[in-house]
C-alpha positions, 0 to 999 in steps of 0.5 A, spaced: 444 473 473 449 470 468 447 468 461 451 462 461 453 461 454 457 455 456 452 451 460 457 452 466 452 452 471 452 446 476 451 444 483 456 442 488 454 439 495 458 440 501 456 437 508 449 437 506 449 444 503 448 445 496 451 450 492 451 453 485 457 454 482 460 455 475 464 449 472 471 451 469 472 445 465 466 447 460 471 452 457 476 449 452 483 450 454 482 452 461 486 446 464 493 449 462 491 456 465 495 458 471 491 458 477 490 466 477 487 466 470 482 460 472 480 465 478 479 470 473 475 465 468 470 463 473 469 471 474 467 472 467 463 465 467 459 467 473 458 475 471 457 474 463 452 478 461 453 479 453 455 486 453 460 488 458 462 480 458 461 476 452 462 469 450 468 471 446 471 474 452 471 467 456 473 463 450 479 468 449 481 467 456 480 460 455 485 460 449 490 465 452 496 465 449 502 465 454 507 468 449 502 474 447 503 481 450 496 484 453 491 487 449 485 484 450 480 487 456 476 484 460 471 486 466 473 483 473 468 484 478 471 483 485 467 479 490 469 485 496 472 491 497 477 492 503 479 499 506 484 502 511 482 508 514 487 513 511 484 511 504 478 509 506 475 515 509 476 519 502 472 513 499 466 514 504 467 522 504 466 521 496 460 516 497 457 521 501 458 527 496 455 523 491 449 522 494 448 529 494 450 530 487 445 524 485 439 528 489 442 535 485 441 531 478 434 529 480 436 521 482 435 517 488 441 518 493 440 511 496 442 508 489 449 510 492 450 504 496 455 499 496 453 493 492 459 489 494 461 487 501 465 493 503 470 492 510 474 497 513 479 496 518 482 503 522 489 502 522 493 507 520 491 513 525 495 511 531 502 514 532 508 511 536 508 518 540 510 514 547 514 508 547 518 503 552 513 504 557 507 499 559 503 505 558 505 506 551 499 503 548 494 506 552 497 513 552 498 512 544 490 510 543 488 515 547 491 520 543 489 517 537 482 518 539 483 525 541 486 527 534 481 523 530 474 524 533 471 527 528 473 522 523 471 516 527 464 519 528 464 520 520 466 513 519 461 511 525 455 515 521 457 511 514 457 504 518 449 506 519 448 510 513 451 505 508 448 497 507 454 492 507 459 496 509 462 494 516 468 498 520 473 494 524 474 499 530 481 502 532 486 498 536 484 491 533 490 490 528 492 492 521 488 491 515 492 486 511 493 481 518 485 482 519 484 480 512 488 474 512 486 472 519 479 473 519 475 477 513 478 472 507 473 467 505 478 463 500 471 461 497 465 465 498 458 463 499 453 468 498 446 468 496 444 471 489 437 472 487 435 467 492 440 462 491 446 460 494 452 460 490 460 458 491 465 462 488 472 464 489 474 470 494 477 476 490 478 483 492 480 489 491 483 494 496 485 501 498 492 499 500 497 496 495 499 491 500 492 488 499 496 483 496 498 479 502 491 475 501 495 472 495 498 468 500 491 464 501 490 463 494 485 469 494 486 474 487 486 481 490 490 487 489 491 494 491 487 500 487 486 507 488 480 509 492 476 512 486 477 505 483 475 502 490 469 506 490 467 504 483 467 497 485 463 498 491 458 501 486 458 495 482 462 497 477 467 492 474 475 493 474 477 494 467 483 490 466 488 487 460 489 479 461 496 480 464 502 476 462 503 471 468 510 469 471 511 462 473 516 462 479 518 455 481 521 454 488 525 448 490 529 446 496 527 449 503 530 455 507 536 454 511 537 455 518 538 462 520 534 465 514 527 468 515 521 469 511 524 476 511 530 474 508 526 470 503 522 476 501 527 481 500 531 475 496 524 475 491 524 482 491 531 483 488 530 477 483 523 480 481 525 487 480 531 485 476 527 481 472 521 486 471 514 484 473 510 491 473 503 490 471 504 482 471 501 476 475 506 472 479 505 465 481 509 460 485 509 453 483 514 447 484 516 442 490 518 448 494 511 451 495 510 445 500 516 448 504 513 455 505 508 456 511 502 460 510 505 466 514 511 466 509 506 466 503 503 472 506 509 475 507 511 474 500 504 476 497 505 483 501 511 485 498 508 484 491 508 492 490 515 492 492 517 488 486 511 491 482 507 485 480 499 486 480 499 480 484 504 474 487 499 468 489 500 461 491 495 456 490 490 453 495 493 446 498 493 443 504 497 448 508 491 453 506 486 449 510 491 448 516 491 455 516 484 456 516 483 451 521 488 455 526 485 461 525 478 459 527 474 458 521 468 454 521 469 446 519 464 447 514 467 453 511 474 449 510 470 443 507 467 448 502 474 451 500 477 444 499 471 441 495 470 447 491 478 448 489 478 440 488 472 440 483 475 446 479 482 444 478 484 450 483 487 445 488 495 445 488 498 439 484 506 440 485 507 435 479 503 439 474 506 445 471 501 450 468 503 454 462 506 461 464 509 467 460 515 467 463 519 462 468 524 464 474 526 459 479 529 460 486 532 454 490 530 456 497 536 453 500 540 459 497 537 464 501 541 468 506 540 473 512 539 480 508 537 487 509 535 492 504 536 499 504 538 505 505 532 507 501 529 502 496 526 495 498 529 492 492 536 494 494 537 487 498 544 487 502 547 480 505 547 481 512 555 480 512 555 486 507 551 491 511 557 495 514 560 496 508 554 497 504 552 503 509 559 506 509 559 506 501 552 509 501 554 514 507 557 520 503 550 521 499 547 523 506 553 526 510 557 532 509 562 530 514 563 522 514 566 522 521 561 526 525 560 525 532 557 529 538 557 528 545 550 529 548 546 526 554 540 522 554 537 522 561 543 522 566 547 518 561 552 521 557 553 518 550 557 519 543 552 520 537 555 519 531 553 517 523 550 511 523 547 510 529 540 507 530 535 512 531 529 507 530 528 500 531 521 498 529 517 491 529 512 494 524 505 491 523 504 490 516 509 485 513 512 481 518 507 481 524 502 476 521 508 471 521 509 467 528 516 464 526 519 471 525 515 474 531 517 468 536 524 469 533 524 476 535 522 474 542 527 469 543 532 474 541 530 478 546 530 473 551 537 470 550 539 478 550 536 480 556 538 473 560 545 475 558 544 482 561 544 486 554 540 492 553 538 497 547 542 503 546 539 509 550 539 513 543 534 507 540 527 508 539 524 501 540 517 500 538 512 494 537 506 494 533 503 487 532 498 486 526 493 483 531 491 482 538 493 475 537 500 476 536 500 479 543 496 473 546 501 468 543 507 472 545 504 473 552 503 465 553 510 464 550 513 468 556 516 472 551 513 479 552 517 481 559 523 480 555 521 484 549 518 489 554 525 489 558 529 491 551 524 497 550 519 493 545 513 495 549 506 495 544 505 502 542 499 500 538 495 496 533 496 499 527 501 501 521 505 506 525 513 507 523 512 504 516 508 510 514 511 515 518 507 515 524 513 513 528 513 519 532 518 524 535 526 521 535 529 521 542 530 529 543 538 528 544 538 524 537 533 529 534 538 535 536 544 531 533 541 531 527 538 538 526 543 542 529 550 537 528 548 534 521 549 527 524 546 522 520 541 517 523 538 510 520 532 506 522 531 499 522 524 496 521 521 490 519 516 493 514 516 493 506 517 501 505 523 505 506 523 510 501 526 517 502 522 522 507 517 516 509 519 514 516 521 520 520 523 527 517 530 526 521 532 520 519 535 519 512 537 512 511 532 507 512 533 499 512 528 493 512 530 487 516 526 481 519 523 482 526 529 478 530 534 483 526 530 489 528 532 487 536 539 485 534 540 492 531 537 496 537 542 492 541 548 494 537 545 501 536 549 502 530 549 500 522 556 501 522 557 494 525 558 487 522 553 483 526 556 477 523 563 477 525 563 483 531 560 483 538 553 486 539 555 487 546 557 485 552 554 480 558 554 481 565 561 479 566 564 483 560 564 477 555 563 479 548 556 477 545 555 475 538 549 475 534 550 467 533 550 467 541 542 469 541 539 467 535 534 461 536 534 455 532 528 453 528 527 447 533 526 452 538 522 457 534 517 451 532 517 448 539 514 455 542 509 456 536 506 449 537 505 450 545 503 458 544 498 458 538 491 455 538 485 456 534 481 459 540 486 465 540 483 467 533 476 466 535 476 469 541 480 475 538 475 476 532 468 474 536 466 481 536 470 484 531 466 490 529 463 492 535 469 496 538 471 498 545 467 502 550 470 509 546 468 507 540 461 505 542 460 511 546 462 516 540 456 520 538 454 518 531 450 523 526 444 520 523 441 520 516 442 517 509 445 524 507 451 527 511 450 533 514 457 537 513 460 541 519 462 548 515 467 548 521 471 542 521 478 541 519 478 533 518 471 532 513 469 537 508 465 536 502 470 536 496 468 540 489 468 534 484 461 534 483 460 542 483 456 544 477 457 537 474 452 537 468 448 531 467 452 529 460 459 531 460 462 536 455 467 534 450 474 533 452 479 539 449 486 539 447 491 542 452 493 549 450 498 554 453 500 549 459 506 551 463 510 546 467 508 545 475 514 540 476 519 537 472 521 530 476 526 525 475 526 517 476 522 513 481 518 519 484 513 515 488 506 516 490 510 518 497 513 524 494 506 526 490 501 524 496 501 528 502 503 524 508 507 524 515 507 530 519 504 537 517 509 543 518 507 549 521 510 554 515 507 549 510 501 551 506 497 546 509 500 548 516 498 555 515 491 553 513 490 550 519 493 555 523 488 560 520 482 556 522 484 556 529 488 549 530 494 549 534 500 546 532 499 540 537 493 538 534 495 538 527 495 531 527 498 528 520 496 529 513 493 521 513 488 523 518 486 529 514 485 525 508 477 527 508 479 535 508 481 536 500 483 543 503 489 540 507 491 535 502 491 539 496 496 544 500 500 538 501 501 535 494 508 534 492 510 537 498 514 531 500 521 534 504 525 529 499 522 531 493 527 535 488 523 539 482 528 540 477 525 547 475 527 549 482 534 547 482 537 548 489 530 546 493 528 540 496 520 539 498 514 542 495 517 548 491 517 550 484 517 556 479 511 561 478 511 563 471 505 567 471 510 572 475 516 576 471 523 571 471 519 565 474 520 566 482 521 560 486 514 559 491 511 553 493 507 548 489 500 550 492 501 558 491 504 557 484 498 553 482 493 558 485 496 563 481 496 559 475 488 557 476 486 564 477 489 566 470 486 559 467 493 556 465 493 549 465 499 545 468 503 539 466 508 535 470 514 532 466 517 525 469 522 520 468 521 512 469 517 508 474 513 515 475 508 513 481 511 507 484 509 505 491 502 505 495 495 506 492 495 513 494 488 516 491 490 523 493 497 523 489 492 523 483 486 527 487 491 532 489 494 533 482 488 534 479 486 539 484 492 543 483 490 544 476 494 539 472 491 536 466 496 532 463 503 528 466 508 526 461 513 521 464 518 515 461 514 510 464 508 509 470 507 504 475 500 501 474 496 504 480 498 511 479 497 511 472 490 508 472 488 513 478 490 519 474 485 517 469 480 516 474 481 523 476 481 526 469 488 527 468 491 525 461 497 520 462 502 521 456 509 517 455 515 520 452 517 516 445 521 510 447 528 512 448 527 519 449 526 523 455 525 530 457 532 531 458 534 528 451 529 532 448 532 538 451 526 540 455 528 545 461 521 546 464 520 553 462 517 552 456 509 553 454 506 546 452 500 545 447 497 538 446 493 536 440 489 530 438 486 529 445 479 531 441 480 524 437 477 521 444 470 524 443 469 520 437 470 513 441 477 511 439 483 512 443 489 515 439 495 511 440 499 518 440 498 526 441 502 531 438 506 535 444 509 542 442 513 545 447 515 552 446 521 555 449 522 562 452 526 564 446 521 562 441 524 555 439 519 549 439 520 542 440 515 537 437 514 530 439 509 524 439 507 522 446 504 515 447 497 516 450 497 511 456 489 510 456 490 503 456 482 500 455 476 502 453 473 503 460 479 508 462 477 512 455 470 512 458 472 515 465 477 520 462 471 523 457 466 523 463 472 527 467 473 522 472 471 515 474 466 518 480 463 522 475 462 516 470 459 512 475 454 517 478 451 519 471 451 511 469 447 510 476 442 516 475 441 513 468 
């Protein structure tokens, strides 16, 4: 219970039900705060305990100075935790392991249990092996269950063993869409100590695109799995009060521009402005012109421009969406009454105080794509052909390369720029009926003119929920999508996380034998190198209707705005403008094809699952019985021989460099993802355990096995380690051997650890950008890395490194490994780390790098332990160890 030093507790009656709530207007200064900070303020009011959260913390936030740099730490307690299965399985593995560790320490294992509602959506395991067939969904789902049986049995155990933990089974939809369509409460009604309390719905999630829920006015963002575990166990999220960027919207989208074009424009603007670690909040008269689905699309892409959240406030459009998606009238009434009582209801005439200001006239948005390797690299569609030609020399050894081949009975010529994958993917856009209906209408108009996808294009449709399938079928658009090869391949995150399945064999052969450069076009949010498919070097983000258009065109070497996309039955040229639907056509279909009943029917029994899920044999008991032969789920070593009290931290001496990396190294480069190669350390491990190549599955599906994951850390096929020049992938030099021969990162790590030699990683700017992959930090730690020294970090990965006991350091401003003359062959010592034992965080530590010839380079590295809470985690060797000791008492 809150000690309520502001006397903020009051009651609110809605439709005959009385709710306790904490009034924001009791805090001086709150009326000028941005919406997002008001939500944080309520969080502090309600959880004030005089220790972690004090009267002064609340008063400080009320008097927030918009111009100040973040320097005040607060403890944020999210209302719930949401997970997807790739990142969620390790969470449940860790909780199961913590139960055993608690027993070993003499504590009560049942204390390891979610204290906040925790929900998992299984959506990352389906692979688009089969496509362009009515049987694609069934076959891919059968394969999914076959490959992931052990994992799913483990999750079924977790569903019964842990309280307040629910699982949405496979084949339902993607986590973010299920979140906005069903799980999000917007305002949370919950019984606390026998009293019904209303408060803003907030969440943290184990996927960086948790921010999609920001479109509903829900403050939530992605965290690493280790932070999520702590939140589930009642630990608040330690954070600095952020700067808030006010983004004013005016005007309305012009005809022909989609939500995807808008979000790519916003991504471009915000990346250039610089919003890493900040909150972005939309305001102004244009907000009313942005449908809820578009708001969710914009929120989804928050990690792509680097902000912590990108939020829209609650308004009438929010209520209409809640009604459309089948929420109860009592819940909708609560949302409206609470938002208006708390000053959280959007008023376009009122502008809060913001730290920085931006503005966009929606009428200036033009059709766009982004690529070939970063979501912020926006290209106007009219410039796409030239931009491709400009980028091609970076990927092709022969710019005019083409080969003759046959696909089935059809002879084809395959050349640079051919579209190997055209994927309508689930994460960003399939929650948006306007772009999905637009894709269906493009397919309809194209099919009626006799157009077909090019035979070399792998076409996939992965709806974000079953509702999408329902309204496309009701609108009569499904047959046309199927006719062009866009049959449903699964309900989950497929192509955008590398689960694209193999290319058409002739295309794959052209890539691997003839060095033809293939592109993908997808409606997702990530197009980083090596992410989509190992055979595809250039990847472009586009709206769903443009994905269909590129499947018809078959090539990126084409100007869709001026050149024919194909020929009709009479041989007449067909242009994109001939098959592009008008806004009225789209709106008419939406009005006739979508209703609340679709949502209530789809989600009526969402946690039950189908017969396959219900008949899975499920282990029983509060402590999991580990199978020593399992290659999917194994007990990790984090708590092996853990003492009841942590030992003091030590300085780092005689460390060697495991990797020296450049700028924009993402968590995709670090964390194991995608297919497992036979000759890789992970492949060799699986082979040695009797697993056949066809059963390797993906790294993501084996995240519950640390032995596989450690072997795949830093093994991305596009990673370039500067101390192993001429290599690409997971290679380094092993300085335990004479002359430092090149070997795999994993094998070098084994040799270093056998000799007790600590390791460091050197990196450039924006280290760890991308998804909130906990294994990017877990694998780093398990490889023996004690510290990372980078020019700058993205928020989540820096936090995750600390959560695993790895020290994040930053080069002094204006310097880098290159400017300091570091080659990576030096031995590193880091002194001053022991100052942390005294309960203070030093601003810098001294780094000494000694080259093979004895030359020394010294510099003061900035310690990126940013909050006292993070210092506690580091001192305990990680966040899990800290929580375990805290719960043990």
